[in-house]
N, C-alpha and C positions, 0 to 999 in steps of 0.2 A: 728508392729507385734502383732497379737492377743495372748492373753493368752491361755495356754493349758487347763487350768481347770478354771471354774468360781468359784466365791466365794462360791456360794451355794454347789457346788461339794466338795470343800475343807471342808466346815462346815459339810456336810454330812458324809464324810470320818471320821472326827474326832468324830462326834456323834456316829458313828457305833462302832469305837474302844472303846470309853469310856463307852458306854452303855452296850456293851458285857461284859466288865470288871465289871461294877456295878452289872449287873444282876447275873453274876457268883458269886460274893462275897456276895450279900444281899439277893436274892430271894431264899428262902429255902421252896418251896411248893411242896408237893408230887402230887398235882393235875396237876402241869405243867411238872414235870420231868426236863430234861435237855433242856434249852432254847438256841437257836442259833440265833443271829441277822445276817440275811443273806444279808440285804440290807437296806439303809436308803436314802430316796429321800427328799430333802428339796426344798420347793418352792422358786422362785427367790427372793421374799421379805423376806425370812428367818422367815416367820410367822408359818409354819407348817412343821413338820418332819414326814413323813410316815415311820414307822419302820416296816420292814417285818421280821417276826420271824417264826422259825420252832421249833418243840417240839419232844423229844424223851423220851419215857418211862413214861409219866405222866398218872394219872388215868382219867383225863378228856379227852374227845375227842379233837384232835389237833385243830380243828376249833374253839373250845370254849376257848382255851388257850389265844388267842390274846385279846378277850373280857375280860377275867379275869385279864390279865396284865393291860388293860386300866382302868378297874374299881377299882382295888384294889391296884395296885402298881405304877401307872402313877405319882401321885404327889410326892411320895418319890423318884422315879427315876429321875424325872425332877429336883428336889431340889438338889440331889447329882450331877447331870450332870452340874448344874449351878455352883457348886463349882469347878468343874474341867475344864470347858470350859469358856474362856473369850470372850463372845460376848455381845453386848449391850442388845439385847432382845433374850432370849432363846426361840427357837421355841416350839410350842405346840406339844406334842408327841401323835401320832395316831398309834396304834398298829394294824397291818394287818397280817393275816396268809399267809404265803408264800406257794403257791401251786406248785411251780416249781419243787420241788423234787418228788411229787407225779405224776405230769405230765411226768417227765422224766422217772420214773419207769414204768408208763403205756406205753409210747412210746417204751421203751426197750422190754417190754413184747410183744408188737405188732410186733416189728422187729424180735423177736425170733420166732414168729408164722409164719412169712413170709419166714424165711430162711429155706432151705432144711435140713432135719434132716438126719444125717449120721448114 
């Protein structure tokens, strides 16, 4: 009987939970505002974790927030993540801006335009 979730899926889920908590507790940067970890995808060999994030209320444009996290906070976040998660090799963290929220809002606006107004 095959497993329901692969090891990489379980590690990704744990990384998402822990990283969201770490960011909430440690990252206090007005340029970022409120950071939400929307998804984490880990490669099958557990070498790289793609961390999809969204931002609310920061002074930087949202698309620059992921780069800011990667350049200034990634080593500190990875270090703390290593203290909380027990894996032989902790994946490299790559932060990516999650555009799904913007796409959803754009699609919702388009659907509103198509629907008959009463």
